[in-house]
N, C-alpha and C positions, 0 to 999 in steps of 0.2 A: 344349197348354195354354195358355190366357187367358193375357197374365201384364201386370200392373198396374203399368204402368210408369211411373212420371212423377216428378216433381223433387223430388216430395213423399212419398216410397215413407215417409221413415221417419218422416217428420210425418202421416203418413194415417194412423196407429198407432199416435200419444200420447211417440214416439218425437225429444222434442227435443236433447236429449246421452246421450250414457253415463258412464257407470265402470265402475271395477273389476271392484266388485262384481257389477251388472249382465249386463258380461262371461261370470262366472264362470258362473251361473248359467245363463247362456243354452248354454256350450258343456260344462259337468258336471251341469246339472241342470234339462234342460232343460223337464221335468213343470211344474217348480216358476217356473219361467222365466214359460211361459204361462199360469201360473192366480195371479202378482203382476203380470207386465208388463202381462197381458189382458184378465186377470178381477176383479181390485184386493185378491184372498189377503193379508190383513198378517197375521202370523208370530203365533203371541202369544208375548209376553216370555220367557225359558225364564230357570235360572240359568244351564244355561254358557253360554248367548248372553249375558245381560248382561254375565259375568266379567268377559270380556272390553274389552268398555264400561269397567264400573268400574276393574280396573285401569290403561286406557289413562289415563285420566280421573285418576283417585289421579297419577299421575309422572307429567301433564303438571299438578299443584299443585302436587304436590312443587319441581320443578325454575325452575318458576314464580316461584312464588317460594324455591327458593334453601333449603328447610328447610334445621333442621339437625335435627328433630323429624318421623320418619315416618312419626309414631302422628297426626300429623295431616291426612299424605297417605291414610295407613288410615283413618281416620274418614271422612275424605272421600271416598271410594273405598264403604266399607262404611253410608255415608247418602246415596249414588248409589240403590248397589244395594239398600236394601230398599223404597226409594221407585218406581224401575222395576217390585218386585213386586211391591207389595198386591193384589196380585188372588190371591197363590197365598196360603194361610192359612200361617198364625207356626211350625205345628208340620209343617209340607209339609222330611220329611227331606232331601230335594234338596234344597232352597231353604238349610235347617241347616247342608246338611256341606259348601256350595259353601261358603257362606261364611267359612266355616274359614279355607280358603284363601287370602281374598283378604291378610289381615297375613303369612303369612307368603311369597309373590307379590311383593308390591310390598317387603317389606324386599330377598329378591335382588333386585329387579330392577333399584332404588336402588343396591344396591351394586354390580355392574356397569358400573351407565351412571353411577354417579358419579365415575369418571372418562377419559368416553371425548370429553369436549371441552367445551366452552361451549353449552350452552344456548341456540335462537334459539329458537326457535316448535314448539307445536302446533295442529293439526286447521290449518295450513296449505293454502291453496286452491291447486291444479294444473290449468291446464289444459295442454288436447293439440289443435290446430285438426288436425285425421284431415282432411279435406277439403284440405288446403294442401300436408299430410304424402304422403297416396299420388293426389293430384291427380286428386281425387275432390270434386264441389262436391254429391256427394246425401251424404255421409261426415256425420252429426252432430258434432258436437264431443264431446272424454272429458273427462272433471269428479273430482277425488279432491279424499279429502282427508288426508297425512298424518299421522302418527299422533305422532311426535316431529322435528324440525329441530336439528344440534347444527354446532357448526365449531370445527376443530382451531384447532389455534398462528396456522397461515399461512390464517386467513380459508376454507379449500376447507369446502365447508358437507355433510352429510349427514343423509339422513332412519335411522331406525329406529324396522321396523312393529310393532305390537306382539303376538303368538298363543300365546293358551291356548287350547291343545289337550288334550282332557282324554287324551290317553298322547302317551308317546313314536312318531313314523313320519318316515315322509317326507315332508316338505310338499307340498304336491300343488300343482297346475297351481294352482289359484288364485290361490294366494299366493304362487307365485314370479309370478306375469300382475303381481298385484298390487306385491309389491316393485319386482318392475323396474319400473313405471309412474314410481315416483319418485326411485330412481334415476337411471334418461333422465332423466325432465324434473325431478324436483321437489329440482333443486339450480343454484345459478348459479355451479361451476365451472370455470374455461378448462378442466379439463380432464373428458375424459368419467369417466372412469375415476375411481371416490371409492370410499369408507370403508361408501358406507348396507347397513344389513341388515336379516335377519330373525330378533327374538328374536323364538325360541319359549319359554315359560313352564311346563317340563315337572313337572303336580303330582306329588310326592312323599312321603313319607310316614317319619316315623322311630318307631320301637318301643320301649318300654322293655321290657326282659325282666323286670322287676325287678316294678312294674304291672300290666304286661303291656295296656297304651293304646298307640296312635296317633298321631302330634301329626301334623298339616299342616304340609307341609312341599315346595319349590318349586325346581328344578334351571332356570338358565338355558341355554340355550343362542343360538348365536346361530351362523348363516349368512350368510358375506357374500358379496352381490348378484352385487358382478364375477367371482365363481365361477362363479356361479348364469347369470349373461350370460356366458359361453365357448361354455355346455351350449346355450342357450336363446336365439334370436335371436327378441327381445321382436317389434319389428315386423314380421317376419314372419310373426309366431300371432297377431299384435293385427290384423292386416292378411284373414290367414284367418277369423279370426271374425268383421270387420263383412263382409266379401263374404259369407260365409256365410247372417251377419243378414237386408244387403241382398234376398236372392233371395228367404231365406225368405218378406217380403213381398210380394217384388216379384208370386211365383206364388200370393202367398195375397187376397182380399179382406179378410176380415176377421177379427177372433180366433178365429173360431170356428170357421172354414178353420182355418189353425194348426193346434188342436188336434186339427182331424180327420183331419190328414194327415198324424199327428206321434203313433200309435201309444207307450201311459208302459210301460216294466217293473212291472207289481205290487209288485214284491218290491225297488227300492231302495230307499234304506235310510232315503229322506227322507219315507216311508206315514209316517208313526209318532204318527198323533195321531189322534183322532175326527173333530176340525174341517176336516181332514185332507184326512179317504176323503169324509165327506159335500162339499166342493168337487168333490175328485175326482170321484165318482159322478152330481156334476150337472155334467161339461163334459164324460167320455170316458164318462159312462155303466158305467163298471167301478169 
């Protein structure tokens, strides 16, 4: 097999830096990774996707201003949500249903986070020199932005990553790896172990038997990253992903070569819109 092994192997494919989301796509949604990174595919914003961003921004707005009235944070999140989904009709049922969950989600999250410690920052840029860490000058740097950073009474910082899954389930590999990136690299503590966590905000509903009406609610479920770190070696997993991506680039000359050498599974859950199917047909012919 011809190998295109040169010092620019990552940059030759337009990869100047990596992010936790980029690695998650590469490992768990390889077909989407090829479409997005290699061919410029962009997913259209949808209610479920935008909810996570809206909640994160609403919480950051709340804690940065130390608000006494959570209504202001809810309004901020709803405004962001509406703006991002302007392309959807106001009568879209999914858009309406997910919007109704914003208020209880933010209220429950604020209640849970209020006593976590002193708020420090949101969307803090975290960088990791992977070339130095793994002694490989070909590896690009990692860059990510943590959701919320707090510190305890002793000044020890920790991060809280906000996730809004559609139901209660085991944390995915991508969720764990993203959280562990900020756990290991996103604090200034002298001690490696810290109180960083992933906070999943699970949608629930309260049913009134009298009126027979259900109202949205939310259940916050924290996942301590120090516990996850005991069972998942982040840096071993990271090096595996970097090495695998390097080998993909080394053994292919173009993104079309990568697509041709990586057959997709048409039954994967993410082939769920006409736009994705159209792009899939264009790239893979199926």
